[in-house]
C-alpha positions in Angstrom: 67.1 70.5 -108.7 65.9 72.6 -111.5 62.3 73.1 -112.0 62.9 72.6 -115.6 65.2 70.1 -117.4 68.3 71.4 -118.5 69.5 70.8 -122.2 72.2 68.7 -123.1 74.1 70.3 -125.9 74.7 66.9 -127.2 71.3 65.4 -127.4 69.2 68.2 -128.7 68.1 69.5 -132.1 70.8 70.6 -134.4 69.5 74.1 -134.4 70.1 74.4 -130.4 73.3 72.8 -130.7 74.3 75.5 -133.0 73.1 78.1 -130.5 74.9 76.5 -127.7 78.4 76.0 -129.3 79.4 79.3 -129.0 78.5 79.6 -125.5 80.2 76.4 -124.8 83.3 77.7 -126.8 83.3 80.7 -124.6 83.1 79.1 -121.1 84.8 75.8 -121.8 81.6 74.3 -120.7 77.8 75.1 -121.2 76.7 76.9 -117.9 73.4 75.5 -116.5 71.7 79.1 -116.9 72.1 78.7 -120.8 71.1 74.8 -120.6 67.8 76.2 -118.9 67.2 79.0 -121.5 67.9 76.7 -124.4 64.4 75.4 -124.4 63.6 78.9 -126.3 65.9 79.4 -129.0 64.5 82.7 -129.4 65.3 83.7 -125.7 68.9 82.1 -125.9 69.4 84.1 -129.1 68.4 87.0 -127.4 70.4 86.5 -124.2 73.6 85.5 -125.9 73.2 88.4 -128.1 72.8 90.9 -125.3 75.8 89.8 -123.5 77.8 90.0 -126.8 76.5 93.5 -127.9 77.0 94.9 -124.2 80.4 93.2 -123.9 81.6 95.7 -126.7 80.0 98.8 -125.0 81.4 101.8 -123.3 81.1 100.7 -119.6 83.8 98.0 -119.8 83.8 94.6 -118.2 84.7 95.5 -114.6 82.0 98.0 -114.1 79.4 95.7 -116.0 80.5 92.9 -113.4 80.2 95.1 -110.6 76.6 96.2 -111.8 75.9 92.3 -112.1 77.0 91.4 -108.6 75.0 94.3 -107.3 71.6 93.4 -108.9 72.3 89.6 -108.1 72.9 90.1 -104.7 69.8 92.8 -104.4 67.6 90.0 -106.1 68.9 87.1 -104.0 70.2 85.4 -107.1 72.7 82.8 -106.1 73.3 81.7 -109.4 74.3 85.1 -110.9 76.2 86.3 -107.9 78.4 83.1 -108.2 78.6 83.5 -111.9 79.4 87.3 -112.2 81.8 87.1 -109.1 83.9 84.6 -110.9 83.4 86.9 -114.4 84.6 89.8 -112.2 87.7 88.1 -110.9 88.4 87.3 -114.8 88.0 90.9 -115.5 90.7 91.8 -112.8 88.5 93.0 -110.1 89.5 92.0 -106.4 87.7 90.4 -103.6 87.0 93.3 -101.6 85.8 95.4 -104.9 83.3 92.4 -105.6 82.2 92.2 -101.8 81.4 95.9 -101.9 79.7 95.9 -105.1 77.3 93.0 -103.6 76.6 96.0 -101.2 76.1 98.4 -103.8 79.3 100.2 -102.9 82.6 101.5 -104.5 85.5 103.3 -103.2 85.4 104.8 -106.9 83.0 107.7 -106.8 82.0 107.1 -110.5 81.2 103.2 -110.0 79.4 104.6 -106.8 77.3 106.7 -108.8 76.6 103.7 -111.3 75.8 101.2 -108.4 73.5 103.7 -106.7 71.5 104.3 -109.9 71.4 100.6 -110.9 70.2 99.6 -107.6 67.6 102.5 -107.4 66.3 101.3 -110.8 65.8 97.9 -109.6 64.3 98.8 -106.3 62.2 101.6 -107.9 61.3 99.2 -110.8 62.6 101.6 -113.2 60.7 104.6 -111.5 63.8 107.2 -111.1 64.0 110.6 -111.1 65.5 113.6 -113.1 67.8 113.9 -110.3 69.0 110.2 -110.4 70.0 110.6 -114.0 71.5 113.9 -113.6 73.6 112.2 -110.6 75.1 109.9 -113.2 76.0 112.9 -115.4 77.8 114.7 -112.6 79.7 111.6 -112.0 80.9 111.5 -115.6 78.3 109.5 -117.8 77.2 110.5 -120.8 73.9 109.5 -122.4 75.3 106.4 -124.1 76.5 105.1 -120.9 73.6 105.7 -119.1 71.7 103.8 -121.4 74.2 101.1 -121.3 73.5 101.0 -117.4 69.9 100.5 -117.9 70.5 97.8 -120.3 73.0 95.8 -117.9 70.4 96.1 -115.5 67.8 95.0 -117.7 69.9 91.9 -118.7 70.7 91.0 -115.3 66.9 91.1 -114.2 66.4 88.8 -116.8 69.2 86.4 -115.8 68.4 86.6 -112.5 64.6 85.8 -112.6 65.5 82.8 -115.1 67.7 81.4 -112.5 65.5 82.0 -109.6 62.5 81.0 -111.3 63.6 77.7 -112.6 65.8 77.0 -109.6 68.9 76.6 -111.7 71.8 74.7 -110.2 74.7 76.9 -109.6 77.7 75.6 -111.4 80.3 78.4 -110.4 82.0 78.5 -107.2 79.6 79.8 -104.4 79.4 83.2 -103.1 77.2 84.1 -100.2 74.7 86.6 -100.3 75.2 90.1 -98.2 72.2 91.3 -96.5 71.6 94.8 -97.7 68.6 97.0 -97.0 66.5 98.2 -100.0 66.7 102.1 -101.1 63.4 102.7 -102.2 
């Protein structure tokens, strides 16, 4: 059970209804995470706006979902792991690719570099080295893409924390966490 009530989009203020309408339209339902965040219209605008903005970025949906799955697994966020596994499948990723991403792994060297950096960013609380950034450049990422990787990690930390802190009920098909040792 959620630690805060989930907003019913049909029984809330007109302002919240307006904010939740495009989310409901995008998913065909209003996912519980958005219903929890809807307590703060400012936070909901920020969250949905970030998803929209990053969705038009240079990384593409497949890499974005692999990053989200890796961060969710690292943070033990069942909700985000389930949601982003479903979204990853929708983006054309196979089960094996998503399972590897949970472990911070990829068969593609470029994706591997992004996942390694993202998890290092999470584990080190942002305290990465010059070499960590250079590893991304050597893998073919330019500064725009590197900034977007950091933005995706930050967005996923926000959603992980919301779902964990408020014990938001998972409303996507469940996915088991994969135990992975932290890379400090």
